[in-house]
C-alpha positions in Angstrom: 178.6 77.5 167.0 177.6 81.2 167.4 176.2 80.3 170.7 179.3 78.6 172.1 181.9 81.0 170.6 180.2 84.3 171.5 180.0 83.9 175.3 183.5 82.6 175.5 184.9 85.7 173.9 182.6 87.8 175.9 183.6 86.4 179.1 180.2 85.2 180.0 180.9 81.6 181.0 177.6 81.3 182.8 175.8 81.3 179.2 178.2 78.6 178.0 176.2 75.7 179.8 172.9 76.5 178.3 174.7 77.0 174.9 176.2 73.6 175.1 172.8 72.1 176.0 170.9 73.7 173.2 173.8 72.5 170.8 173.3 69.1 171.8 169.5 69.1 171.6 169.8 70.7 168.0 172.3 67.8 166.9 170.0 65.1 168.6 166.8 66.7 166.7 168.5 66.9 163.4 169.6 63.2 163.6 166.0 62.1 164.8 164.3 64.1 162.0 166.8 62.3 159.3 166.2 59.0 161.0 164.0 56.7 158.4 162.5 55.0 161.6 161.9 58.4 163.4 158.6 59.9 164.4 158.0 61.9 161.1 158.1 58.5 159.3 155.2 57.4 161.4 152.6 60.1 160.1 149.3 58.7 159.6 148.0 58.9 156.0 144.4 60.2 155.7 141.9 57.6 156.4 144.5 55.2 157.7 142.6 54.1 160.9 139.6 53.5 159.0 141.3 51.1 157.0 143.2 49.3 159.7 142.1 45.5 160.2 143.5 42.8 162.1 145.6 41.5 159.3 146.6 45.0 158.3 146.8 47.2 161.5 148.3 50.6 161.9 151.2 50.5 164.4 153.4 53.5 165.4 156.1 53.9 168.2 154.8 56.3 171.2 155.5 57.0 174.8 152.7 56.5 177.3 152.3 58.3 180.5 149.2 58.5 182.8 147.9 61.2 185.3 147.3 58.1 187.7 151.0 57.1 187.6 153.0 60.4 188.0 156.5 60.1 186.8 156.2 56.7 184.9 156.4 56.9 181.1 156.7 53.8 178.9 157.8 53.4 175.3 155.9 51.0 173.2 153.8 50.3 170.3 150.2 52.1 169.7 148.0 49.8 167.5 145.0 50.3 165.7 143.2 47.2 164.4 139.5 46.5 163.6 138.5 49.8 165.4 140.2 48.6 168.5 143.0 50.8 170.0 145.8 49.2 172.2 149.1 50.3 173.8 151.7 47.5 174.6 154.9 48.6 176.2 158.5 47.2 175.2 158.3 45.0 178.1 155.1 43.3 176.8 152.5 45.0 179.3 149.3 46.1 177.7 148.4 49.5 179.1 145.2 49.9 176.9 143.0 47.7 174.8 139.6 49.1 174.1 137.3 49.7 171.3 137.8 53.2 169.8 133.9 54.0 170.1 134.3 53.9 173.9 137.3 56.2 174.2 137.0 60.0 175.2 139.5 62.4 173.8 140.8 64.8 176.8 142.0 67.6 174.7 142.8 68.9 171.1 146.5 68.6 170.4 148.4 71.9 170.2 151.4 73.9 170.4 151.5 73.7 174.1 150.5 70.1 174.4 151.9 68.1 171.3 150.3 64.7 172.4 147.4 62.8 172.1 145.3 63.0 175.4 142.7 60.1 176.1 140.4 59.7 179.2 140.5 56.2 180.4 138.7 55.1 183.8 138.9 58.6 185.1 142.6 59.1 184.4 144.1 61.2 181.6 146.6 59.1 179.5 148.8 61.0 177.3 150.6 59.4 174.1 153.6 61.4 172.9 155.0 60.4 169.5 158.2 62.7 169.8 160.7 62.8 172.9 160.3 65.6 175.4 163.8 67.0 174.5 163.0 67.1 170.6 163.0 70.9 169.8 160.8 70.2 166.5 158.1 68.3 168.7 156.1 71.6 169.4 155.8 72.3 165.7 155.4 69.0 164.1 154.1 67.2 167.2 150.5 68.8 167.1 150.2 67.9 163.5 150.9 64.2 164.1 148.9 64.1 167.4 146.0 66.0 165.7 145.9 63.5 162.7 145.3 60.7 165.2 143.0 63.0 167.3 140.8 63.6 164.1 141.0 60.0 162.8 140.2 58.7 166.2 137.1 61.0 166.6 136.0 60.0 162.9 135.9 56.4 164.1 133.6 57.2 167.1 135.8 58.4 170.0 134.1 61.2 172.0 
């Protein structure tokens, strides 16, 4: 509220537009954080990928984007079952289905890149567990993606 009221009383209408944008992002982030189906509810337990089987897979929601197809991002389900990693879009297209042992990790998730990056057939494939507009993603995103990174490495990904 301070970001909206202050600029109006000071007469700086130019600051009102970004203030409204940040306020909307804050409300959306708060709603997402409290959502029982939100990204925070899909955090991996220690050893979850090692225990994943075809009968009891680990599945989480994610957004897939590829350096080979700039501008395209698909929501879908990231799944690990029996030491195989797959990503299926909401439209039913399978973007990845490969053994974990053959995968290469492109970079370690961090504050500036809160996502899981994999090298597949010469292209960098990125998996985001949080929406781009989520203001908390740079804080929590590296933790969630980092857990995927470390567990995939423990299963044999390079």
